[in-house]
C-alpha positions as CSV (number, residue, x, y, z in Angstrom):
1,M,3.6,8.5,-14.9
2,L,2.6,6.0,-13.0
3,N,-1.3,4.9,-13.1
4,A,-3.1,2.0,-11.3
5,F,-5.9,0.2,-12.6
6,R,-8.0,-2.9,-10.7
7,D,-6.7,-6.2,-11.8
8,D,-6.5,-8.8,-8.8
9,A,-4.3,-11.5,-11.0
10,K,-1.9,-9.3,-12.0
11,A,-1.4,-7.6,-8.7
12,K,-1.2,-10.8,-6.6
13,V,1.7,-12.1,-9.2
14,W,3.5,-9.4,-9.2
15,I,3.5,-8.6,-4.8
16,D,3.9,-12.3,-4.4
17,N,6.9,-12.1,-6.8
18,A,8.4,-8.9,-5.0
19,L,7.7,-9.5,-1.7
20,G,8.0,-13.5,-1.5
21,L,4.3,-13.7,-0.4
22,N,1.6,-16.0,-1.1
23,L,-1.5,-13.8,-1.4
24,A,-5.0,-15.1,-0.2
25,L,-8.3,-13.6,-1.0
26,P,-10.1,-11.6,-0.2
27,F,-8.0,-8.9,-1.5
28,C,-8.3,-6.2,-3.9
29,G,-5.7,-5.9,-6.4
30,Y,-4.5,-3.0,-8.7
31,A,-1.4,-2.9,-11.3
32,I,0.8,0.2,-11.6
33,T,1.7,1.1,-15.1
34,D,4.0,3.5,-16.2
35,G,4.1,6.1,-19.3
36,S,3.9,3.1,-21.8
37,G,2.1,0.9,-20.3
38,R,4.9,-1.3,-18.9
39,Q,4.1,-2.9,-15.1
40,V,5.9,-1.4,-12.3
41,G,4.4,-2.3,-9.2
42,A,1.0,-2.9,-7.6
43,F,-1.0,-2.8,-4.2
44,V,-3.4,-4.6,-2.5
45,F,-6.3,-3.9,-0.1
46,N,-6.5,-7.1,2.2
47,G,-8.0,-7.5,5.6
48,Y,-10.8,-5.0,4.8
49,T,-12.7,-4.6,8.5
50,G,-15.0,-1.9,7.9
51,N,-12.7,0.4,9.8
52,D,-9.1,-0.3,8.4
53,V,-7.6,-1.8,5.4
54,E,-4.3,-2.9,4.9
55,L,-2.0,-2.1,2.2
56,T,0.4,-4.0,0.7
57,I,2.8,-2.1,-2.1
58,A,5.9,-2.8,-4.1
59,C,6.9,-0.7,-6.9
60,D,10.1,-0.6,-8.9
61,E,10.0,3.1,-9.3
62,R,9.0,5.7,-7.3
63,V,5.3,6.2,-5.9
64,T,4.2,9.2,-7.3
65,L,1.5,11.5,-5.6
66,R,-1.3,11.1,-7.9
67,V,-0.9,7.0,-7.0
68,A,-0.9,7.7,-3.4
69,R,-3.8,9.7,-4.1
70,F,-5.6,7.5,-5.4
71,I,-4.6,4.5,-2.8
72,A,-5.6,7.1,-0.3
73,C,-9.2,8.1,-2.3
74,L,-10.0,4.5,-2.7
75,A,-9.1,3.3,1.0
76,F,-11.0,6.5,2.6
77,F,-14.0,7.3,0.1
78,D,-14.7,3.8,-1.7
79,L,-14.0,1.7,1.3
80,G,-15.1,4.2,3.9
81,A,-12.1,2.8,6.0
82,R,-11.2,5.3,9.2
83,R,-7.6,3.9,8.8
84,L,-4.8,2.3,6.5
85,T,-2.5,0.4,7.8
86,G,0.8,-0.8,6.3
87,R,4.1,-2.6,7.1
88,T,7.6,-2.7,5.2
89,R,10.8,-4.5,6.3
90,A,12.9,-2.4,9.1
91,S,15.6,-2.4,6.5
92,N,13.7,-0.9,3.6
93,R,14.4,2.9,4.2
94,K,13.3,4.1,1.3
95,A,9.4,2.4,2.1
96,I,9.9,3.9,6.0
97,N,10.7,7.2,4.2
98,A,8.2,7.5,1.4
99,M,5.3,6.4,3.9
100,L,6.4,9.0,6.4
101,A,6.3,11.5,3.5
102,L,2.6,10.5,2.9
103,G,1.4,11.2,6.6
104,F,1.8,7.7,7.9
105,K,2.8,7.4,11.5
106,I,5.1,5.0,12.8
107,E,3.0,2.6,15.3
108,G,5.3,-0.1,16.1
109,R,7.5,-3.4,15.1
110,I,6.3,-6.6,14.5
111,R,9.6,-8.7,15.6
112,E,10.4,-11.4,12.7
113,F,7.2,-10.4,10.6
114,F,9.3,-11.0,7.4
115,D,11.3,-14.6,7.3
116,G,13.4,-13.1,10.6
117,E,13.3,-10.0,9.6
118,D,11.4,-7.2,11.8
119,A,8.3,-4.8,10.1
120,I,7.5,-1.4,10.9
121,L,3.8,-0.5,11.3
122,F,2.2,2.3,10.1
123,G,-1.2,3.7,10.5
124,L,-2.8,6.6,8.4
125,L,-5.8,8.0,9.9
126,A,-8.9,9.1,7.4
127,S,-9.0,12.5,9.8
128,E,-5.4,13.0,9.8
129,Q,-4.5,12.4,5.9
130,K,-3.8,15.6,3.5
131,L,-3.6,13.6,0.8
132,V,-7.2,14.3,-0.4
133,R,-9.8,16.4,0.4
134,N,-13.3,15.5,1.7
135,K,-15.9,15.0,-1.0
């Protein structure tokens, strides 16, 4: 079972290493751990505008529905965002399929976003998501 907890430093190191990024503040980071407490991933919220928040996530294991619901609760209820935005490499079929399964819609393609590789842009609206019910 995967769990997530707030830890900006652990999330930054994981995301930077896994995706080749250098995250800059401000962001809100969470470490993802397995049942034994070993870190297997991380996600961060960044680019918060009040209406939208960007999700950056990297995980060695398949993200569980529990973690996906936790992410949705944070974005839509705690932050009050109306939409959640995500991107992935165009070649990352597993991530694309996972985003679609969670209800994200493909909104476009960003050319050469990842060191010369295109990114697929996704959006999930609070009004359309089915991960969590309104509180």
